[in-house]
N, C-alpha and C positions, 0 to 999 in steps of 0.2 A: 344479298343473294342475286345471282344473275337470272335472266329470263329463262335460260335453259334449265338451270337448277330448280327454278320455280315450277316449270312444267314437269320436271322429273318428280317433284313432290306431289303435284296434282295427280299425275298418271299412275304413280307406283306406290305412294304412301296412303292413298285414300281409296275407299271402296268406290268402284266405278262400274255401273251396270253395263254400259256398252262393251266393256272388255271382260268383265267377270260374271255378269249375269245376276242371278237371284241373290247371291250373298251381299250385293251392294244395295239392295232395296231397303228403303226406310218407309214404313207404312203409317206414318202419322206426320203432322206438321209441327211437332214440338221443336225440332232443331231449327227450322227456318224461322219460326217465330222468335226464338231466342236470338238468332242472328239479326233479324230485323230490329228488334228492340235495342240491341247493342249498337246498331248503326243509326239509331234515331228514326226508325221506320221510314226509310226513303221511299218505299213503294207507295206510301200514302200521298206522296207529292206528285205522282205521275198520272197522266191521262192515258189509260191503257185499253187496248182491245185484246181480249183473251181468246185464243183459238185452240180448240181440242178436236179430236176425231181420230178415226183409225187410219184413213188414207187422205192425202191431199192437204193436210194442215200446214205443212211447210210451204208448199206452193201458194196456198191461199194467203199465208202471211206475207209472202213476197209480193203477191199481186196487190194486196191492200196497201202495203208500204209504197210500192212504185206509184200507185195512183195518187196517194197523198203527197208524195214527193213532187209529182208532176204539177200538183196544185200549188206548190211552193212551201209545203210544210217540211220541217225537219222531223225525221222519224227514227226512233230507236227500235231495234228489232232483236229479240232473243229467240234463237232456235237451237235445236239439238237433234242428233249429235253433229259434230263437225266432220268435214271430209278430210282436210289436210292440215289446216291451221286451227288450233284451239280458239283463236280470236274470231273465227267465223261466227261463233255463237253470239257475240255481243257486237252489234254494229249500229252506227248512226249514219243514215243516208248511204249505206253500203260500205262505209269506212270502218275497219276493224278497231276495236278498243286498243289503245297503244300498249306496247309491251310493258312500259313502266307502270301503267295502271294495274296490270295483272300482278306484277312484282310487288307493288305497294300493297295491294289488297291481301295477297297471300301472306305477306310479312305481318300484316295486322292480325290476320287469323291466327298465325302461329304464336304471336306474342300476347294475345289477349286470353285471359282466363274466362271461359264461357261455361265451363262445366258440362260440355257436350262433346260428342265425337262426330262432327258433320261429315257427310259423304261428299264425293266429288260434285254431284249434281247440286246438292244443297249449297255448297260454296260458290258454284258458278252462278246459280240463281241470285244469291245474295250479292255477288260481285256485279251482276247486271243491274240490279235495282240501285245499288250504291252509285255506280257509274252514271246511269241515266239521271238520277236525281241531281247529281252535281252538274251534268251537262244540260239538263232541262230541255230536251227536245219537245216539240209540240205534241207528238203522239208517241206511244210505245206499243208495238205489236208483240205480244208475248205468246209463244207457242208452248203448250203443255208438253211435258216430257213423256209421261205415261199415265193413262187414265184421265184423271181430272180431280176427283174429290180429294184424294190424298196426295196429289202432286205438289211439289214445293212451290210452284208458281201460283198455287191457289190461295195464297195469302192476299192477293190483290182484290180490290173491288173495282172492276172495270167499268168503262162507259158502255161497252157492248161485249156480249159473249157470242162466240161462233163455234158450232160443232159441225164439222164437215160431213161426216157419215159414221156408220157403225159397221164394223166387220169383226170376224172371229180372229183376233190377234191378241197375244199376251194373255191367253185364257187362264194361265196359272196364277195371274194376279187379279184379273178383272172379272172373271166368271166365264162360264162355258156356253152361255146363250147370248143372243143379241140383246135381249131385254136387260140381262144383268150387266152387260158391258155398257149399255146406254145409261143405266143408273149411275155407274161410276163416272162416265164422261159428263153426265148432267150435273155432277157435283160442282161444276164451274158456274152454274146458273145462280145468280145472286138476287137478293130482294129488290124488286122493282127495276131491275136492269134488263133491257131488251135482249133477246137471244135469237140468233139466226141459225137454223138447221139446214145443212146443205141438201140433204136428200130425204124424201118421204119414204119411210120403210114401215111395212105393216107391223113388225114386231117391236119397233122402237118408238113409233109415234105416240102410243098411249103413255109410255114412260115420260117422254118429254112434255106431253100435255099435262100430266099429273104434277110433275115437279115444277114446271113453269107456273101452274095455277097456285101451288103451295107458296111459291115465292112472289106471287103477284107480278110476274115478269111477262111482258108482251112477247109472244112467240110467233116467229115467222119461218115458214118453210120456203127455201129459195126456189125450189122447182114448182111451187104453187104461186110464187110472186111474179115470175117473169119466164119468158121462153127465149132461149138463144138458138138462132137458126143459122148454121154455117152457110155461107154462099161464096161462090167463086166470082172474081172480077178480073178482067184483063188489066194487069198492072205490072210494073217493073219490080215491085217489092216481093219479099218472101214472107209476108205476114199471112196469118189466118184471119179471115174476115167473118164477122157475125152480124146478123140483124137482131136487135133486141125488141121483143114484143111484150107489152104489158097487158094485163087483163082489161085495163080501161082504154085500150086502143092506142096507147102511145107507142111510138117506134123510134129507133135510133140505130146507129151503126158504130161498131167498135172493131178494132184490129189489134192483134198481138203477135209478137215474135215467137211465142211458145207454140210448139207443134205436137206435143205429146198426146197420147190417146185419152188422157184424163182432162185435157184442156177445157173442154166444154163445161164439165161439172165444176171445176175449180173456178173458172171465170164467173159462172153463174153465182156461186156461193160468195165470191169476193164482191161481185156487183151488188147483190142484195145487201150484203153487210155494209158496204159503203153508203148505199141508199138509206139505210136505217141508222147510220152513225150521226148522232146529234151534232148540230152545228157545222156540218160539212155539206156542201152543195157542189157536186162534180158534174161537169158536162161530159157528154160522150167524147168530145174532142180531147178533154183532159184525161179521161180514162185511157183513150187510145195512145195519147202521148206517153203515158206511163207504161202501158202494157206493150208498147213496141220497143221499150228499152229496159225490160225487167232485169235482164242479166247485168247490164251496165249499172243501173241505178241501185240495185240491191245485192249484188254479188250472188246471183242465182246459178248454182251449178248442180250437176249430178242427176238431174231429172230429164229424161229423154234428151240427152246431150249428144250432139254429133262430135265424135272424137276425131273422125277422119271422113272427109266428104266423098272420096272416091278412091278406087283401086287399092283396097275395097272400101265400101261404106262401112264405118264402124260406129256403133251406137252404144250408149250406156244408160241404164235407168235403175233407180233405187227401189223400185217396187219389190216387196218381199213377202207379201201374204196373198192369199187366193184372190181377194177382191181387187187388189192392186195389180196382180200379175195377169189376170185374164185379159183385160183390154190390151196390155202390152204384147202378149203372145198373139192375139188376133191381129194387131197392127203389123207385127213381124211377118206373119204368114202372107199378108197382102202384098209384100214385095215380090212374092212369087219367084224367089231366087234361093239358091242353096243357103241354109242357115248354119252358122258356126257360133255356138253359144258357150261363152266362158262363164262357168257357174260356180259360185261359192256362197255358202250360207252359214248362219250361226247355229250353234249346237242345240239350242232350245226351240228351234223352229219346227212346226208341225208339217213335216214333209208329205204326209198323207194327203194334205189339202193342196199343197203347192205343186208337187212334181207331176200329178196327172194333167196339169195345164200345159206342160211343155210339149212341143211337137216331137214325136218319135223319129221323124225323118231328119231332124237336125243332127249335126255332129257336135259332140260335147267335149269340153275341156274342163275337167273337174279340178278345182283349186281350193286352197284354204287362205282366207285373208290373214294377214299377219297380226292377229289378236288372239289372246287366250281362249276367247269364247267361240272362235271359228271351228266349224266342224271339219275334221281331217278329210282331205280330198278322197282318200281311199274309202272311208265310210260313206261319203256322199255318193261315190261311184257305185258302191255295192247296193245302196238303197235305190238309186236311180235306175239301175239295171232291172229291178223288179217292175219298173213302170215302162220298160222298153226303151229307155234312154241310154245310148251307147257312146262311149268315148274313153279317152285316156286321162290319167291323172298327171298333174304337173307340180313341180316343187314350189311354185309361187304363182301369184296372179299375173305378174308380168311375163313369166315364161309361157303360161297358157295363152295369154293375149298375143304374144309374139308368134306363136305357132298357129293360132287361129287366123291371123292376118296372112301368114304365108300360105296356108291351105286355101283360104278364100280366094286368093289370086290364081290358084292353080286350075280353075275350071276352064274347059276348052271354049265354051261359048259365051259365058258371062261371069263376071265376078260374083262371089257370094256376098252375104251380109254378115258381119261380125257383130254379135251382141254380148255385152258384159253386164252381168246382173246377179241377182240373188240376195244381195244385201248392200247396204250403204258402204260397208267396209271393203267389199270387193270392188265396188265402183271407185272408191277413193283412191285405190292404188293404180288406176289407169288415167286419172285426170291430169 
C-alpha cells in the first residue's frame, strides 16, 4: 500500500472526530488497551509528560519539548489534530514520523485480527507509542485529545501530569460545568505522580485538590508557584522578554519568540512543569535558548502566526472557544486599525458563547473549512448577523482570505489587519 492510499484509509475508512464529530467518539479505553497489548505495551517503555486542558495544551507541549531539546534531550511529541500533514501528530525533535512508518503500522493494523474496530484517533495514538518505543527518545510529551479520563492517551503512567486550564468546551462529552469538566481532565492524575495545574480557578481547584489527594499526587498551581512579569528592553531581537519571580525571592529572565495573547499563561505553565520534572535541571539561559526557537525546534504552527507581515498584516490563530478567543479579540482591537476577519467554525461549536466576543465594527468573510464537520458559511453568516456581525459568504477559506487581503489594502489612510480563525481547520487552509 502506498502512503497516499494509507492516508485515504485512515481519513475515509475510520471514524475520525475532527472530521465527523460525535459519531467517531469512543468512550472507553478498551480498544487502545487491546492495541497496546498486541504491540507489546510500548507505552510502558516511555518516559512521558502528559498534558491536558481546555486551551493552551498544544502550545505548552511545544514549549516543554523545545526547552528539553535545548538542554540536549531527544523529545518525542504527540499532538492533535494536525494542520496540513498527518505526520505532524508524531514528531521527534520536530521531525515528522517517516511515511514508511505510517504505511507499515497501518498495514499491521489491517492484517492483524484484534477483534476490535479502532477509531482514527486510537490508531494514531497506538502508532505514536509504537514508533516512540522503537526510537527511544529521552522524553515523550503526550497531548490529550479530548477530556482526559477516557482519552486514548490515558493508558500511560507519566512522570508528570499537566492540566493547563478548564473552560466550557466539548460540553456534550465532558459536562456542562467547569467542575464536571475538571473531573474529566483530572482523570490523567495518577497515583503518586506530581501534577501541575496552569490556572487557579474557584470552581475547579476543589476538584483537583480532591482527586490529587485521592491519588496521593503532589499538586502544584503554576500561578501560585511563580510570577512572570513582561518587560521591555532595547534590543535588536523580536522576542518577548519576561522576568521570573519566585515566592522565595529568586529571580531570572527568559525570552521567547512567541507573541500570542496567551503566551504569558502558557510560558508559566511550561516553566513550572519543567521545574517539577524529576531529573531535569534547566537554567533560564537554556529555557530561553529553546523558547526563542520553538517554531524551528518543534514545528510549531497555527497559533498567533503571522501569515504576512505588511500590506496588509495578516494573522491566524486557532482559538475556538470563549476562553481562548477573548484574549485574541482584545489583542486584535489594540491594533486600532480596520479589522477584516475570515471566520469559519465547526458545526458543533456553541456560537452563543463565541460570537458575542467578536467586534461588531469588523468586516467579516464567512467561510466553511473543507471538512464534513464544518458549519456552512451561510448558516454561520445568519447566526452571526444576530450578534451584529456583518459580511459576505465565500465558497472557500482561500477565497475569503484573498478578498480580505484585497479589502484591507483599500483603506485610504492605513492598511487594515486581516485575521483568520474560528477553528484549526480554517487556519490550516491558509498556512
